[in-house]
Backbone as a printed PyTorch tensor [residue, N CA C, xyz], in Angstrom:
tensor([[[  0.8370,  -1.1840,   0.0000],
         [  0.0000,   0.0000,   0.0000],
         [  0.8730,   1.2340,   0.0000]],

        [[  0.3940,   2.2660,  -0.6410],
         [  1.1120,   3.5330,  -0.6560],
         [  0.7770,   4.2810,   0.6280]],

        [[  1.7470,   4.3750,   1.4960],
         [  1.5400,   4.9810,   2.8040],
         [  1.7620,   6.4920,   2.7420]],

        [[  2.9410,   6.9060,   2.3000],
         [  3.2700,   8.3250,   2.2330],
         [  2.6560,   8.9620,   0.9870]],

        [[  2.1500,  10.1640,   1.1540],
         [  1.5430,  10.9260,   0.0580],
         [  0.4510,  10.1090,  -0.6380]],

        [[ -0.4040,   9.5060,   0.1610],
         [ -1.4720,   8.6460,  -0.3310],
         [ -2.5280,   9.4740,  -1.0760]],

        [[ -2.9030,   9.0760,  -2.3020],
         [ -3.8850,   9.8410,  -3.0710],
         [ -5.2340,   9.9860,  -2.3600]],

        [[ -5.6610,   8.9490,  -1.6850],
         [ -6.9370,   9.0200,  -0.9560],
         [ -6.8940,  10.0400,   0.1620]],

        [[ -5.7480,  10.1330,   0.8280],
         [ -5.6200,  11.1060,   1.9090],
         [ -5.4630,  12.5190,   1.3650]],

        [[ -4.8760,  12.6620,   0.1890],
         [ -4.8170,  13.9880,  -0.4330],
         [ -6.2300,  14.4360,  -0.8160]],

        [[ -7.0240,  13.4940,  -1.2900],
         [ -8.4270,  13.7990,  -1.6040],
         [ -9.1990,  14.1170,  -0.3250]],

        [[ -8.8660,  13.4250,   0.7540],
         [ -9.4780,  13.7010,   2.0590],
         [ -9.2830,  15.1700,   2.4310]],

        [[ -8.0760,  15.6620,   2.2770],
         [ -7.7840,  17.0650,   2.6030],
         [ -8.5900,  17.9970,   1.7050]],

        [[ -8.6390,  17.6850,   0.4130],
         [ -9.3920,  18.5290,  -0.5220],
         [-10.8600,  18.5980,  -0.1410]],

        [[-11.4440,  17.4470,   0.1790],
         [-12.8570,  17.4030,   0.5560],
         [-13.1150,  18.1360,   1.8700]],

        [[-12.2030,  18.0050,   2.8120],
         [-12.3590,  18.7300,   4.0830],
         [-12.3860,  20.2330,   3.8520]],

        [[-11.5100,  20.7080,   2.9740],
         [-11.4620,  22.1400,   2.6730],
         [-12.7390,  22.6210,   2.0010]],

        [[-13.4110,  21.7170,   1.2950],
         [-14.6780,  22.0530,   0.6420],
         [-15.8700,  21.8990,   1.5840]],

        [[-15.6140,  21.4490,   2.8110],
         [-16.6860,  21.2630,   3.7790],
         [-17.4620,  19.9680,   3.5910]],

        [[-16.9090,  19.0360,   2.8420],
         [-17.5810,  17.7540,   2.5790],
         [-17.0690,  16.7100,   3.5630]],

        [[-17.3550,  16.9540,   4.8310],
         [-16.8160,  16.1640,   5.9320],
         [-17.1640,  14.6780,   5.8690]],

        [[-18.4250,  14.2900,   5.6340],
         [-18.7240,  12.8450,   5.6070],
         [-17.9050,  12.0830,   4.5540]],

        [[-17.7390,  12.6760,   3.3770],
         [-16.9420,  12.0270,   2.3350],
         [-15.4650,  11.9700,   2.7330]],

        [[-14.9810,  13.0670,   3.3060],
         [-13.5900,  13.1150,   3.7530],
         [-13.3460,  12.0800,   4.8440]],

        [[-14.2740,  11.9930,   5.7910],
         [-14.1340,  11.0240,   6.8880],
         [-14.1190,   9.5940,   6.3730]],

        [[-14.9250,   9.3140,   5.3550],
         [-14.9680,   7.9610,   4.7880],
         [-13.6210,   7.5970,   4.1640]],

        [[-12.9950,   8.5440,   3.4700],
         [-11.6790,   8.2830,   2.8880],
         [-10.6290,   8.0790,   3.9660]],

        [[-10.6870,   8.8950,   5.0020],
         [ -9.7440,   8.7500,   6.1160],
         [ -9.8950,   7.3820,   6.7720]],

        [[-11.1380,   6.9870,   7.0350],
         [-11.3820,   5.7050,   7.6920],
         [-10.9290,   4.5320,   6.8160]],

        [[-11.1210,   4.6380,   5.4960],
         [-10.6660,   3.5850,   4.5810],
         [ -9.1460,   3.4910,   4.5990]],

        [[ -8.4770,   4.6380,   4.6490],
         [ -7.0110,   4.6580,   4.7190],
         [ -6.5300,   3.9630,   5.9900]],

        [[ -7.1560,   4.2860,   7.1140],
         [ -6.7640,   3.6770,   8.3860],
         [ -6.9550,   2.1650,   8.3290]],

        [[ -8.0440,   1.7170,   7.7560],
         [ -8.2820,   0.2720,   7.6400],
         [ -7.2200,  -0.3800,   6.7580]],

        [[ -6.8430,   0.2950,   5.6580],
         [ -5.7940,  -0.2360,   4.7860],
         [ -4.4570,  -0.3190,   5.5240]],

        [[ -4.1560,   0.7020,   6.3180],
         [ -2.9100,   0.6900,   7.0990],
         [ -2.9170,  -0.4690,   8.0860]],

        [[ -4.0100,  -0.6210,   8.8030],
         [ -4.0980,  -1.7080,   9.7820],
         [ -3.9760,  -3.0730,   9.1170]],

        [[ -4.5800,  -3.2210,   7.9500],
         [ -4.4880,  -4.4920,   7.2200],
         [ -3.0460,  -4.7410,   6.7750]],

        [[ -2.3700,  -3.7020,   6.3000],
         [ -0.9800,  -3.8480,   5.8580],
         [ -0.0810,  -4.2350,   7.0300]],

        [[ -0.2860,  -3.5840,   8.1580],
         [  0.5200,  -3.8780,   9.3440],
         [  0.2700,  -5.3050,   9.8190]],

        [[ -0.9980,  -5.7000,   9.8940],
         [ -1.3120,  -7.0430,  10.4000],
         [ -0.8490,  -8.1460,   9.4530]],

        [[ -0.7060,  -7.8170,   8.1570],
         [ -0.2330,  -8.8260,   7.2010],
         [  1.2880,  -8.9110,   7.1650]],

        [[  1.9410,  -7.9950,   7.8940],
         [  3.3960,  -8.0070,   7.9270],
         [  4.0430,  -7.1970,   6.8190]],

        [[  3.2380,  -6.4890,   6.0360],
         [  3.7850,  -5.6550,   4.9620],
         [  4.6720,  -4.5620,   5.5590]],

        [[  5.8200,  -4.3480,   4.9500],
         [  6.7340,  -3.3160,   5.4350],
         [  6.2940,  -1.9720,   4.8690]],

        [[  5.6540,  -1.1870,   5.6850],
         [  5.1440,   0.1220,   5.2760],
         [  6.0330,   1.2550,   5.7640]],

        [[  7.0540,   0.9280,   6.5290],
         [  7.8860,   1.9290,   7.1870],
         [  8.9160,   2.4970,   6.2110]],

        [[  8.9300,   3.8240,   6.0880],
         [  9.8730,   4.4780,   5.1810],
         [ 11.2000,   4.8250,   5.8590]],

        [[ 11.3180,   4.5090,   7.1180],
         [ 12.5290,   4.8420,   7.8690],
         [ 13.6920,   3.9810,   7.3710]],

        [[ 14.8410,   4.6190,   7.2130],
         [ 16.0290,   3.8890,   6.7620],
         [ 17.0260,   3.6490,   7.8940]],

        [[ 16.7140,   4.1560,   9.0750],
         [ 17.6080,   3.9530,  10.2180],
         [ 17.5330,   2.5020,  10.6950]],

        [[ 18.6620,   1.9770,  11.1220],
         [ 18.6910,   0.6370,  11.7040],
         [ 18.0990,   0.7510,  13.1060]],

        [[ 16.9100,   0.2090,  13.2850],
         [ 16.1770,   0.4380,  14.5260],
         [ 15.3320,  -0.7920,  14.8650]],

        [[ 15.3140,  -1.2000,  16.1230],
         [ 14.4920,  -2.3520,  16.5000],
         [ 13.0030,  -2.0540,  16.4560]],

        [[ 12.6170,  -0.7960,  16.2790],
         [ 11.2040,  -0.4240,  16.2380],
         [ 10.7080,  -0.1760,  14.8130]],

        [[ 11.4880,  -0.6020,  13.8120],
         [ 11.1120,  -0.4310,  12.4120],
         [  9.7080,  -0.9980,  12.1600]],

        [[  8.8180,  -0.1460,  11.6520],
         [  7.4570,  -0.5740,  11.3410],
         [  6.5150,  -0.5830,  12.5270]],

        [[  7.0190,  -0.2600,  13.6920],
         [  6.1810,  -0.2380,  14.8980],
         [  5.9790,   1.2270,  15.2970]],

        [[  5.1440,   1.9070,  14.5110],
         [  5.0200,   3.3640,  14.5690],
         [  4.6010,   3.8880,  15.9390]],

        [[  3.6390,   3.2710,  16.5480],
         [  3.1630,   3.7600,  17.8440],
         [  4.3060,   3.7910,  18.8510]],

        [[  5.0440,   2.7060,  18.9190],
         [  6.1620,   2.6450,  19.8660],
         [  7.2700,   3.6220,  19.4800]],

        [[  7.5790,   3.7010,  18.2060],
         [  8.6340,   4.5940,  17.7310],
         [  8.3080,   6.0510,  18.0580]],

        [[  7.1140,   6.4920,  17.7060],
         [  6.7290,   7.8860,  17.9540],
         [  6.6840,   8.1620,  19.4590]],

        [[  6.2080,   7.2050,  20.2420],
         [  6.1730,   7.3930,  21.6990],
         [  7.5830,   7.5970,  22.2550]],

        [[  8.5390,   6.8190,  21.7740],
         [  9.9200,   6.9560,  22.2310],
         [ 10.4700,   8.3310,  21.8610]],

        [[ 10.2520,   8.7420,  20.6250],
         [ 10.7510,  10.0490,  20.1860],
         [ 10.0770,  11.1820,  20.9430]],

        [[  8.7970,  11.0630,  21.2160],
         [  8.1120,  12.0930,  22.0050],
         [  8.6460,  12.1070,  23.4300]],

        [[  8.9450,  10.9250,  23.9470],
         [  9.4370,  10.8270,  25.3170],
         [ 10.7540,  11.5440,  25.5370]],

        [[ 11.6710,  11.4200,  24.5760],
         [ 12.9580,  12.0800,  24.8000],
         [ 13.0430,  13.4620,  24.1490]],

        [[ 12.0530,  13.8370,  23.3580],
         [ 11.9530,  15.1820,  22.7610],
         [ 13.2850,  15.6670,  22.1840]],

        [[ 13.9960,  14.7710,  21.5270],
         [ 15.3060,  15.1130,  20.9840],
         [ 15.2500,  15.3770,  19.4870]],

        [[ 14.5440,  14.5210,  18.7380],
         [ 14.4260,  14.6900,  17.2940],
         [ 13.2460,  13.8640,  16.7840]],

        [[ 12.8960,  14.1060,  15.5310],
         [ 11.7840,  13.3790,  14.9150],
         [ 12.2590,  12.0400,  14.3740]],

        [[ 11.3440,  11.0790,  14.3050],
         [ 11.6920,   9.8540,  13.5760],
         [ 11.9960,  10.2250,  12.1190]],

        [[ 12.8730,   9.4750,  11.4910],
         [ 13.2510,   9.7840,  10.1040],
         [ 12.0540,   9.8540,   9.1640]],

        [[ 11.0440,   9.0340,   9.4050],
         [  9.8970,   9.0050,   8.5040],
         [  9.0770,  10.2970,   8.5470]],

        [[  9.1790,  11.0680,   9.6260],
         [  8.3990,  12.3000,   9.7470],
         [  9.1630,  13.5320,   9.2790]],

        [[ 10.4510,  13.4330,   9.1260],
         [ 11.2530,  14.6000,   8.7510],
         [ 10.8210,  15.2360,   7.4260]],

        [[ 10.5100,  14.4580,   6.3810],
         [ 10.0950,  15.1070,   5.1280],
         [  8.8090,  15.9240,   5.2590]],

        [[  8.0250,  15.6510,   6.2540],
         [  6.7690,  16.3740,   6.4370],
         [  7.0260,  17.7780,   6.9690]],

        [[  8.0270,  17.9210,   7.8190],
         [  8.2500,  19.1940,   8.4930],
         [  9.5030,  19.9360,   8.0480]],

        [[ 10.3840,  19.2850,   7.3350],
         [ 11.6380,  19.9420,   6.9250],
         [ 11.5650,  20.4150,   5.4990]]])
């Protein structure tokens, strides 16, 4: 599945800006279901290139980075830099 820059999520943003919340929410929810299915099937969706024992375990990875407030996970840097 295409995780980063997902076309459905880009459409979600467009619809939200147009005030079409129910349609936007449906796209968001479908994306989340696709992510959960990819994770549960073992698909490698993680764009991080760092050698890390938390590769693909986003919740734990982000929690660790938030805990030490030192830097962003590599996968989030393109969003903010």
